C-alpha beads as a LAMMPS data file, in Angstrom:
LAMMPS data file: protein, C-alpha beads

375 atoms
372 bonds

1 atom types
1 bond types

-500.0 500.0 xlo xhi
-500.0 500.0 ylo yhi
-500.0 500.0 zlo zhi

Masses

1 110.0

Atoms # bond

1 1 1 0.000 0.000 0.000
2 1 1 1.556 3.401 -0.975
3 1 1 1.546 5.895 1.902
4 1 1 -0.099 5.890 5.313
5 1 1 -2.607 8.369 6.875
6 1 1 -1.758 8.910 10.408
7 1 1 -1.324 10.018 13.937
8 1 1 -0.128 13.125 15.791
9 1 1 0.629 13.340 19.535
10 1 1 -0.767 16.477 21.215
11 1 1 -0.471 17.650 24.858
12 1 1 -3.706 18.488 26.634
13 1 1 -4.340 22.244 26.831
14 1 1 -7.150 23.552 28.992
15 1 1 -9.762 26.132 28.035
16 1 1 -11.714 26.794 24.867
17 1 1 -11.197 28.937 21.821
18 1 1 -12.848 32.328 22.550
19 1 1 -16.047 33.035 20.623
20 1 1 -14.524 35.854 18.576
21 1 1 -11.786 33.470 17.434
22 1 1 -14.029 30.471 16.790
23 1 1 -16.366 32.588 14.613
24 1 1 -13.353 33.510 12.506
25 1 1 -12.177 29.892 12.452
26 1 1 -15.537 28.819 11.042
27 1 1 -15.353 31.431 8.275
28 1 1 -11.736 30.761 7.381
29 1 1 -12.130 26.957 7.533
30 1 1 -15.137 27.185 5.231
31 1 1 -13.394 29.480 2.759
32 1 1 -10.247 27.353 2.542
33 1 1 -12.320 24.208 2.115
34 1 1 -14.461 25.852 -0.549
35 1 1 -11.313 26.937 -2.406
36 1 1 -9.945 23.385 -2.373
37 1 1 -13.281 21.869 -3.425
38 1 1 -13.792 24.477 -6.175
39 1 1 -10.346 23.928 -7.639
40 1 1 -9.782 20.204 -7.070
41 1 1 -13.064 18.601 -5.963
42 1 1 -14.361 17.011 -2.723
43 1 1 -12.112 13.949 -2.939
44 1 1 -9.011 16.165 -2.871
45 1 1 -10.327 17.814 0.283
46 1 1 -10.691 14.365 1.871
47 1 1 -7.159 13.499 0.805
48 1 1 -5.806 16.654 2.444
49 1 1 -7.809 16.427 5.652
50 1 1 -6.648 12.824 6.064
51 1 1 -3.005 13.880 5.761
52 1 1 -1.867 14.578 9.372
53 1 1 0.732 17.114 8.232
54 1 1 -1.734 19.086 6.074
55 1 1 -4.307 18.908 8.849
56 1 1 -1.758 20.241 11.339
57 1 1 -0.805 23.108 9.019
58 1 1 -4.505 23.824 8.385
59 1 1 -5.181 24.065 12.121
60 1 1 -2.217 26.423 12.519
61 1 1 -3.664 28.678 9.817
62 1 1 -6.915 28.733 11.789
63 1 1 -5.080 29.954 14.884
64 1 1 -3.370 27.138 16.763
65 1 1 0.192 26.604 17.834
66 1 1 1.639 23.428 16.372
67 1 1 1.048 21.086 19.319
68 1 1 -2.151 22.384 20.860
69 1 1 -4.647 19.653 21.711
70 1 1 -7.492 21.785 20.327
71 1 1 -6.207 21.338 16.803
72 1 1 -8.422 18.292 16.440
73 1 1 -11.650 19.051 18.275
74 1 1 -11.944 22.763 17.432
75 1 1 -10.745 22.459 13.827
76 1 1 -13.199 19.645 13.154
77 1 1 -15.893 21.608 14.963
78 1 1 -15.202 24.645 12.769
79 1 1 -15.470 22.472 9.665
80 1 1 -18.733 20.929 10.838
81 1 1 -20.168 24.432 11.435
82 1 1 -18.962 25.838 8.118
83 1 1 -19.705 23.053 5.629
84 1 1 -23.239 22.680 4.257
85 1 1 -23.725 19.222 2.689
86 1 1 -26.257 20.579 0.186
87 1 1 -23.902 23.344 -0.907
88 1 1 -20.458 21.801 -0.585
89 1 1 -21.272 18.116 -1.171
90 1 1 -19.506 17.149 2.067
91 1 1 -21.160 15.929 5.270
92 1 1 -19.259 16.214 8.565
93 1 1 -20.635 13.752 11.126
94 1 1 -19.662 13.020 14.714
95 1 1 -17.478 15.034 17.059
96 1 1 -16.231 14.889 20.642
97 1 1 -17.661 12.702 23.410
98 1 1 -21.400 12.132 23.076
99 1 1 -21.396 13.794 19.632
100 1 1 -19.164 10.979 18.356
101 1 1 -21.846 8.426 19.239
102 1 1 -24.318 10.196 16.948
103 1 1 -22.133 9.508 13.913
104 1 1 -24.175 6.534 12.587
105 1 1 -27.442 8.522 12.746
106 1 1 -25.839 11.522 11.031
107 1 1 -24.400 9.284 8.306
108 1 1 -27.840 7.830 7.661
109 1 1 -29.228 11.344 7.101
110 1 1 -26.988 11.523 4.033
111 1 1 -29.090 8.835 2.340
112 1 1 -31.714 11.159 0.926
113 1 1 -29.377 14.153 0.650
114 1 1 -26.743 12.326 -1.416
115 1 1 -29.044 9.648 -2.905
116 1 1 -27.001 6.835 -1.362
117 1 1 -28.494 3.331 -1.325
118 1 1 -29.387 1.509 1.879
119 1 1 -26.559 -1.054 1.425
120 1 1 -24.077 1.795 0.881
121 1 1 -25.233 3.559 4.046
122 1 1 -24.981 0.311 5.979
123 1 1 -21.425 -0.112 4.714
124 1 1 -20.528 3.467 5.701
125 1 1 -21.870 2.988 9.237
126 1 1 -19.923 -0.281 9.481
127 1 1 -16.728 1.468 8.384
128 1 1 -17.222 4.246 10.932
129 1 1 -17.601 1.732 13.751
130 1 1 -14.703 -0.431 12.572
131 1 1 -12.340 2.540 12.270
132 1 1 -13.018 3.426 15.905
133 1 1 -12.682 -0.172 17.051
134 1 1 -9.440 -0.766 15.191
135 1 1 -7.711 2.332 16.574
136 1 1 -8.973 1.604 20.075
137 1 1 -8.336 -2.143 20.132
138 1 1 -5.999 -3.286 17.355
139 1 1 -3.494 -0.507 17.989
140 1 1 -2.964 -0.752 21.741
141 1 1 -0.842 2.328 22.368
142 1 1 -2.405 3.549 25.610
143 1 1 -4.735 6.142 24.053
144 1 1 -8.496 5.940 24.652
145 1 1 -10.614 7.392 21.856
146 1 1 -12.925 10.277 22.731
147 1 1 -13.305 12.101 19.388
148 1 1 -14.513 10.691 16.064
149 1 1 -15.393 12.756 12.973
150 1 1 -16.536 11.176 9.709
151 1 1 -16.243 13.219 6.477
152 1 1 -18.521 11.938 3.687
153 1 1 -18.893 13.112 0.081
154 1 1 -21.946 12.734 -2.143
155 1 1 -20.009 10.082 -4.076
156 1 1 -19.764 7.922 -0.945
157 1 1 -16.048 8.526 -0.348
158 1 1 -15.054 9.103 3.265
159 1 1 -12.283 10.171 5.605
160 1 1 -12.004 9.924 9.385
161 1 1 -10.176 12.088 11.910
162 1 1 -10.312 10.751 15.437
163 1 1 -8.363 11.322 18.629
164 1 1 -7.480 9.397 21.767
165 1 1 -6.178 10.509 25.162
166 1 1 -3.416 9.011 27.300
167 1 1 -4.667 9.722 30.826
168 1 1 -1.261 9.220 32.430
169 1 1 0.761 11.458 30.124
170 1 1 -2.128 13.879 29.422
171 1 1 -1.262 13.692 25.735
172 1 1 -3.630 13.188 22.822
173 1 1 -3.021 11.127 19.687
174 1 1 -4.797 11.670 16.391
175 1 1 -5.661 9.036 13.791
176 1 1 -6.443 9.704 10.103
177 1 1 -8.141 7.484 7.522
178 1 1 -9.012 7.846 3.821
179 1 1 -11.369 5.393 2.116
180 1 1 -9.691 5.508 -1.312
181 1 1 -6.407 4.364 0.263
182 1 1 -7.835 1.580 2.421
183 1 1 -7.278 -1.748 0.716
184 1 1 -7.947 -3.741 3.884
185 1 1 -9.436 -2.343 7.098
186 1 1 -7.225 -4.545 9.260
187 1 1 -3.872 -4.184 7.482
188 1 1 -2.005 -0.866 7.109
189 1 1 -5.258 1.099 6.893
190 1 1 -3.913 4.497 7.959
191 1 1 -2.585 7.102 5.569
192 1 1 0.319 7.989 7.865
193 1 1 1.055 8.119 11.586
194 1 1 2.900 11.130 13.010
195 1 1 3.716 12.141 16.601
196 1 1 6.497 13.274 18.944
197 1 1 6.425 10.289 21.284
198 1 1 7.077 6.671 20.389
199 1 1 5.685 4.220 22.911
200 1 1 8.077 1.451 23.930
201 1 1 5.509 -1.333 23.661
202 1 1 2.535 -1.024 21.325
203 1 1 0.596 -4.014 20.049
204 1 1 -0.126 -3.253 16.391
205 1 1 -2.374 -5.920 14.938
206 1 1 -2.763 -3.834 11.743
207 1 1 0.908 -4.194 10.804
208 1 1 1.827 -6.504 7.895
209 1 1 4.063 -8.356 10.364
210 1 1 0.926 -9.298 12.337
211 1 1 -0.776 -11.037 9.399
212 1 1 -0.088 -14.554 10.674
213 1 1 -1.111 -13.609 14.228
214 1 1 -4.419 -12.278 12.861
215 1 1 -5.044 -15.509 10.970
216 1 1 -4.257 -17.679 14.000
217 1 1 -6.490 -15.505 16.208
218 1 1 -9.396 -16.409 13.948
219 1 1 -8.390 -20.088 13.996
220 1 1 -8.244 -20.073 17.813
221 1 1 -11.805 -18.774 18.025
222 1 1 -13.075 -21.166 15.353
223 1 1 -11.619 -24.093 17.322
224 1 1 -13.740 -23.637 20.498
225 1 1 -11.987 -21.297 22.961
226 1 1 -12.752 -23.666 25.865
227 1 1 -9.181 -24.959 25.582
228 1 1 -7.797 -21.435 26.044
229 1 1 -8.805 -21.287 29.713
230 1 1 -5.595 -22.953 30.835
231 1 1 -3.593 -19.941 29.713
232 1 1 -5.509 -17.424 31.803
233 1 1 -7.545 -18.824 34.663
234 1 1 -6.122 -19.042 38.140
235 1 1 -4.870 -22.460 39.262
236 1 1 -6.187 -24.080 42.470
237 1 1 -3.823 -24.345 45.410
238 1 1 -1.860 -27.580 45.813
239 1 1 -3.346 -30.263 48.040
240 1 1 -1.879 -30.502 51.543
241 1 1 0.002 -33.727 50.828
242 1 1 1.749 -32.367 47.753
243 1 1 5.233 -30.944 47.977
244 1 1 5.965 -27.505 46.645
245 1 1 8.980 -25.241 46.199
246 1 1 8.135 -23.654 49.537
247 1 1 9.050 -26.950 51.251
248 1 1 12.605 -26.740 49.943
249 1 1 13.089 -22.948 49.804
250 1 1 11.122 -21.376 52.683
251 1 1 12.261 -17.882 51.743
252 1 1 10.939 -18.155 48.233
253 1 1 8.280 -15.516 47.607
254 1 1 5.978 -16.390 44.733
255 1 1 2.761 -14.620 43.675
256 1 1 -0.529 -16.410 44.322
257 1 1 -1.283 -16.290 40.611
258 1 1 1.237 -16.051 37.819
259 1 1 -0.474 -16.280 34.400
260 1 1 1.340 -17.784 31.455
261 1 1 0.585 -14.597 29.500
262 1 1 0.673 -10.979 30.675
263 1 1 -3.100 -10.631 30.663
264 1 1 -6.012 -12.235 32.487
265 1 1 -9.369 -13.157 31.018
266 1 1 -12.406 -13.352 33.273
267 1 1 -15.236 -15.836 32.845
268 1 1 -17.195 -13.050 31.135
269 1 1 -14.341 -12.482 28.682
270 1 1 -14.258 -16.188 27.870
271 1 1 -18.031 -16.101 27.305
272 1 1 -17.440 -13.481 24.599
273 1 1 -14.947 -15.802 22.909
274 1 1 -17.428 -18.668 23.266
275 1 1 -20.144 -16.653 21.501
276 1 1 -17.629 -15.759 18.805
277 1 1 -16.933 -19.474 18.297
278 1 1 -20.646 -20.129 17.866
279 1 1 -20.773 -17.497 15.112
280 1 1 -17.619 -18.852 13.411
281 1 1 -16.184 -15.590 12.003
282 1 1 -14.617 -16.085 8.581
283 1 1 -12.071 -13.240 8.813
284 1 1 -10.238 -11.068 11.302
285 1 1 -12.422 -8.091 10.358
286 1 1 -15.530 -10.137 11.086
287 1 1 -14.021 -11.259 14.382
288 1 1 -13.351 -7.642 15.386
289 1 1 -16.867 -6.560 14.471
290 1 1 -18.441 -8.924 17.017
291 1 1 -19.936 -7.347 20.126
292 1 1 -17.641 -7.508 23.132
293 1 1 -14.501 -8.189 21.125
294 1 1 -12.398 -5.483 22.770
295 1 1 -8.697 -4.828 23.462
296 1 1 -8.296 -7.511 26.137
297 1 1 -9.593 -10.357 23.965
298 1 1 -7.643 -9.154 20.921
299 1 1 -4.450 -8.983 22.979
300 1 1 -5.012 -12.402 24.506
301 1 1 -5.476 -14.085 21.132
302 1 1 -2.376 -12.318 19.796
303 1 1 -0.286 -13.485 22.760
304 1 1 -1.455 -17.083 22.409
305 1 1 -0.652 -17.057 18.701
306 1 1 2.890 -16.068 19.643
307 1 1 3.263 -18.420 22.625
308 1 1 1.834 -21.553 21.019
309 1 1 2.498 -21.089 17.325
310 1 1 5.430 -18.660 17.275
311 1 1 3.463 -16.137 15.204
312 1 1 4.707 -12.946 16.800
313 1 1 2.576 -9.828 16.188
314 1 1 4.142 -6.409 15.742
315 1 1 5.084 -4.593 18.956
316 1 1 6.452 -1.514 17.184
317 1 1 4.569 1.764 17.600
318 1 1 3.393 2.709 14.069
319 1 1 4.300 6.406 14.344
320 1 1 6.459 9.017 12.561
321 1 1 8.197 11.970 14.075
322 1 1 3.613 23.106 11.247
323 1 1 2.090 29.479 12.702
324 1 1 0.174 31.743 10.454
325 1 1 -2.128 33.873 12.608
326 1 1 -0.685 33.112 16.038
327 1 1 -1.959 30.777 18.747
328 1 1 -5.168 30.843 20.767
329 1 1 -3.086 30.739 23.969
330 1 1 -0.846 33.593 22.817
331 1 1 2.112 31.377 21.874
332 1 1 4.308 32.010 19.962
333 1 1 2.349 35.261 19.654
334 1 1 -1.312 36.342 20.072
335 1 1 -3.744 36.085 17.177
336 1 1 -3.700 39.318 15.124
337 1 1 -7.416 39.950 14.550
338 1 1 -6.862 42.479 11.756
339 1 1 -4.617 40.106 9.801
340 1 1 -7.006 37.200 10.458
341 1 1 -9.998 39.175 9.166
342 1 1 -7.981 40.279 6.141
343 1 1 -7.222 36.626 5.303
344 1 1 -10.923 35.742 5.513
345 1 1 -11.889 38.749 3.392
346 1 1 -9.280 37.981 0.753
347 1 1 -10.387 34.361 0.395
348 1 1 -14.081 35.226 0.344
349 1 1 -13.499 37.893 -2.298
350 1 1 -11.423 35.495 -4.393
351 1 1 -14.130 32.836 -4.201
352 1 1 -16.834 35.319 -5.133
353 1 1 -14.859 36.376 -8.199
354 1 1 -14.370 32.706 -9.095
355 1 1 -18.099 32.060 -8.869
356 1 1 -18.654 34.904 -11.317
357 1 1 -16.149 33.305 -13.692
358 1 1 -13.768 36.194 -13.095
359 1 1 -10.726 34.161 -12.192
360 1 1 -8.035 36.819 -12.442
361 1 1 -7.804 37.426 -8.714
362 1 1 -8.176 33.736 -7.885
363 1 1 -5.335 32.872 -10.227
364 1 1 -3.301 35.650 -8.620
365 1 1 -3.689 33.835 -5.306
366 1 1 -2.371 30.672 -6.945
367 1 1 0.599 32.573 -8.389
368 1 1 1.269 34.036 -4.957
369 1 1 1.238 30.535 -3.497
370 1 1 3.818 29.447 -6.081
371 1 1 5.976 32.448 -5.311
372 1 1 5.927 31.771 -1.576
373 1 1 6.714 28.093 -2.044
374 1 1 9.536 28.896 -4.467
375 1 1 7.981 27.136 -7.434

Bonds

1 1 1 2
2 1 2 3
3 1 3 4
4 1 4 5
5 1 5 6
6 1 6 7
7 1 7 8
8 1 8 9
9 1 9 10
10 1 10 11
11 1 11 12
12 1 12 13
13 1 13 14
14 1 14 15
15 1 15 16
16 1 16 17
17 1 17 18
18 1 18 19
19 1 19 20
20 1 20 21
21 1 21 22
22 1 22 23
23 1 23 24
24 1 24 25
25 1 25 26
26 1 26 27
27 1 27 28
28 1 28 29
29 1 29 30
30 1 30 31
31 1 31 32
32 1 32 33
33 1 33 34
34 1 34 35
35 1 35 36
36 1 36 37
37 1 37 38
38 1 38 39
39 1 39 40
40 1 40 41
41 1 41 42
42 1 42 43
43 1 43 44
44 1 44 45
45 1 45 46
46 1 46 47
47 1 47 48
48 1 48 49
49 1 49 50
50 1 50 51
51 1 51 52
52 1 52 53
53 1 53 54
54 1 54 55
55 1 55 56
56 1 56 57
57 1 57 58
58 1 58 59
59 1 59 60
60 1 60 61
61 1 61 62
62 1 62 63
63 1 63 64
64 1 64 65
65 1 65 66
66 1 66 67
67 1 67 68
68 1 68 69
69 1 69 70
70 1 70 71
71 1 71 72
72 1 72 73
73 1 73 74
74 1 74 75
75 1 75 76
76 1 76 77
77 1 77 78
78 1 78 79
79 1 79 80
80 1 80 81
81 1 81 82
82 1 82 83
83 1 83 84
84 1 84 85
85 1 85 86
86 1 86 87
87 1 87 88
88 1 88 89
89 1 89 90
90 1 90 91
91 1 91 92
92 1 92 93
93 1 93 94
94 1 94 95
95 1 95 96
96 1 96 97
97 1 97 98
98 1 98 99
99 1 99 100
100 1 100 101
101 1 101 102
102 1 102 103
103 1 103 104
104 1 104 105
105 1 105 106
106 1 106 107
107 1 107 108
108 1 108 109
109 1 109 110
110 1 110 111
111 1 111 112
112 1 112 113
113 1 113 114
114 1 114 115
115 1 115 116
116 1 116 117
117 1 117 118
118 1 118 119
119 1 119 120
120 1 120 121
121 1 121 122
122 1 122 123
123 1 123 124
124 1 124 125
125 1 125 126
126 1 126 127
127 1 127 128
128 1 128 129
129 1 129 130
130 1 130 131
131 1 131 132
132 1 132 133
133 1 133 134
134 1 134 135
135 1 135 136
136 1 136 137
137 1 137 138
138 1 138 139
139 1 139 140
140 1 140 141
141 1 141 142
142 1 142 143
143 1 143 144
144 1 144 145
145 1 145 146
146 1 146 147
147 1 147 148
148 1 148 149
149 1 149 150
150 1 150 151
151 1 151 152
152 1 152 153
153 1 153 154
154 1 154 155
155 1 155 156
156 1 156 157
157 1 157 158
158 1 158 159
159 1 159 160
160 1 160 161
161 1 161 162
162 1 162 163
163 1 163 164
164 1 164 165
165 1 165 166
166 1 166 167
167 1 167 168
168 1 168 169
169 1 169 170
170 1 170 171
171 1 171 172
172 1 172 173
173 1 173 174
174 1 174 175
175 1 175 176
176 1 176 177
177 1 177 178
178 1 178 179
179 1 179 180
180 1 180 181
181 1 181 182
182 1 182 183
183 1 183 184
184 1 184 185
185 1 185 186
186 1 186 187
187 1 187 188
188 1 188 189
189 1 189 190
190 1 190 191
191 1 191 192
192 1 192 193
193 1 193 194
194 1 194 195
195 1 195 196
196 1 196 197
197 1 197 198
198 1 198 199
199 1 199 200
200 1 200 201
201 1 201 202
202 1 202 203
203 1 203 204
204 1 204 205
205 1 205 206
206 1 206 207
207 1 207 208
208 1 208 209
209 1 209 210
210 1 210 211
211 1 211 212
212 1 212 213
213 1 213 214
214 1 214 215
215 1 215 216
216 1 216 217
217 1 217 218
218 1 218 219
219 1 219 220
220 1 220 221
221 1 221 222
222 1 222 223
223 1 223 224
224 1 224 225
225 1 225 226
226 1 226 227
227 1 227 228
228 1 228 229
229 1 229 230
230 1 230 231
231 1 231 232
232 1 232 233
233 1 233 234
234 1 234 235
235 1 235 236
236 1 236 237
237 1 237 238
238 1 238 239
239 1 239 240
240 1 240 241
241 1 241 242
242 1 242 243
243 1 243 244
244 1 244 245
245 1 245 246
246 1 246 247
247 1 247 248
248 1 248 249
249 1 249 250
250 1 250 251
251 1 251 252
252 1 252 253
253 1 253 254
254 1 254 255
255 1 255 256
256 1 256 257
257 1 257 258
258 1 258 259
259 1 259 260
260 1 260 261
261 1 261 262
262 1 262 263
263 1 263 264
264 1 264 265
265 1 265 266
266 1 266 267
267 1 267 268
268 1 268 269
269 1 269 270
270 1 270 271
271 1 271 272
272 1 272 273
273 1 273 274
274 1 274 275
275 1 275 276
276 1 276 277
277 1 277 278
278 1 278 279
279 1 279 280
280 1 280 281
281 1 281 282
282 1 282 283
283 1 283 284
284 1 284 285
285 1 285 286
286 1 286 287
287 1 287 288
288 1 288 289
289 1 289 290
290 1 290 291
291 1 291 292
292 1 292 293
293 1 293 294
294 1 294 295
295 1 295 296
296 1 296 297
297 1 297 298
298 1 298 299
299 1 299 300
300 1 300 301
301 1 301 302
302 1 302 303
303 1 303 304
304 1 304 305
305 1 305 306
306 1 306 307
307 1 307 308
308 1 308 309
309 1 309 310
310 1 310 311
311 1 311 312
312 1 312 313
313 1 313 314
314 1 314 315
315 1 315 316
316 1 316 317
317 1 317 318
318 1 318 319
319 1 319 320
320 1 320 321
321 1 323 324
322 1 324 325
323 1 325 326
324 1 326 327
325 1 327 328
326 1 328 329
327 1 329 330
328 1 330 331
329 1 331 332
330 1 332 333
331 1 333 334
332 1 334 335
333 1 335 336
334 1 336 337
335 1 337 338
336 1 338 339
337 1 339 340
338 1 340 341
339 1 341 342
340 1 342 343
341 1 343 344
342 1 344 345
343 1 345 346
344 1 346 347
345 1 347 348
346 1 348 349
347 1 349 350
348 1 350 351
349 1 351 352
350 1 352 353
351 1 353 354
352 1 354 355
353 1 355 356
354 1 356 357
355 1 357 358
356 1 358 359
357 1 359 360
358 1 360 361
359 1 361 362
360 1 362 363
361 1 363 364
362 1 364 365
363 1 365 366
364 1 366 367
365 1 367 368
366 1 368 369
367 1 369 370
368 1 370 371
369 1 371 372
370 1 372 373
371 1 373 374
372 1 374 375
């Protein structure tokens, strides 16, 4: 697969963007998006928003310093407020916290608006749920998802920007997806992963190196998980007449329970695997989609595949190591309202001229871009 779509690590910053700034963010976000869509089409906008580096630069243009945690939630919120599906051909669904759980309902509203078939809508809702599940369970990097935004075009193409929080480090990590680049939801599905911190131990079941571990995980479930109990459940104490190491080494201090693998499954967890066996999933994606199949069960199956069959999954964190108007917190300098308003005015004027088929000024903006970039 050519390129990846990605992740950025962001420290948690308190507070909210002030209203005067957010109103400007909405206008500027809408104008930039409209410029991209007008010139290149909706799919190009999805490609850019799913690029973590472009997204980061875009958020900086809107008024964020490069590592502010608000780059995700506020930027996506500004886009959701500024984009009209009927006008721009792009629906922005989901958001932060409870808003993220409304994503399936909001996707379904696109059925009549974009004339999408029922099977297509069902597939889109499935993809939204799987994207969240994969980043929360298949990539076990210590970040719990709390933000999920689904961008959908009238052609049925989609992109996802979602974010998770590491409660111990108080850092956020962002994940990007693009439908046109996803060949397989469970193998190398991201367009690129970018952050400042590489975790020492991250289970990545989406890595190509984990292919065999994924296959064996499915086999383990298909072969009645009853036999997996021995790897996780606590062993009964030895009978009184049996000798133990304590008899020969009184000072030996051993834990009451030492599992073969570094995870424990409860009876309830094993019941989930039992129900999965009854369904007989045909693929790893189908296995993941089953209710209750969360991080603990995924990790357990991966560890058994390594312990018993030598099929080691990837434990390498899949990550890689952008100011225009200033930052909302005044760093590296406060937002200059006059310059910000001038940027909005310039873009709006350029777009208005473009709509009237008077492209001279719009082309001048393009020439200016080439001059600045040295082209």
